[in-house]
N, C-alpha and C positions, 0 to 999 in steps of 0.2 A: 379418687383420693378423698372426696368428701365422705363417702361411705366408710372408708377406713378411719377417717378422723372421728366419725360418729362412734364406731366400734371402740376406738381408743378411749374416747371420752366415757363411754359406758363402762369399760373395764376400770378406768381410773376412778369413776364413781363407786363401783363395787369395791375397789381397793380401799377407798376412804371409809366405806360403811362396814368393812370386814371387821370381825371381832378379834380374830387371831392375827398374829404377826405373819405367820406362814401363809395364811390365806391372802392377806393384803399384798405380800411380796409376790405371790403367784399371780394375782390379778395385775400388778404393776408390770411383771415380766410379760404377761400376755398382751398388755397394751403396747409395750415396747416392741414385741415381736410382730404385732399386727402392723405397726407403722413401718418396720423394716421390710416386711414382705410387700406391703403396698408400694413403698418407694422403689423396691427392686422391680416390681411389675410395671410401674409407671415408666421407669427407665427403659425397660425392654420394649414397651409399646412405642416410646418416643424414638428409640433407635430403629425399630421396624418402620415407623412412619418416615423417618429420614431416608432410609434405604429405598423405600418405594418412591419417594419424591425424586431422589437422585436417579433412579432407574428410569423413571418417566421422563425426566429432563434429558437424559442421555438418548433415549429413544426419539424424542422430539428433535434434538439436534441432528441425529443421524438421518431422520426422515427429511429434515429441511436441507441438509447438505447433499442428499442424493438427487441427481438430476432426473427429471421425469421425461421419458421419451414420448414425444407427441407424434403419433403416426398421421401422415397426411392422408386425407380422405381421397379416395379414388373417385373420378367423375362417374356419375351413375349413367349407364347406357340404357336407353329406352328399348324395351323389347317390343318387337312387332306383335300386334294382336294375333292371337291364334284363331284359326277358323273353326267354327263350331262343327263338330262331326255329326253327321246324320245318324240317328239311331236306326239300327237294323232290327227289323221285326221278323221274328221267326214264325213261320207258319206252323200251326199245330198239325201233328201227324194224325191222320184218321185211324181209328182203331179197327 
């Protein structure tokens, strides 16, 4: 909005400096249109932000109300140690 207000003020200044009535009226109209467009854009942004906040709040309420199933851990059974296997060595075949 501050940028739009700066543009409006610039157009108003140009309207005041304008030498012809038509030129001054055109700058005044541009200043008015600038503020209308900026106000409409700001309203759309605010509405979008409200929708996002509502959606987030709804999701958090849903997540908080959904029970979480906690699975009981099974007791860990100790496995017996494996016996080391002896490596088999293969004899090389003579040529």
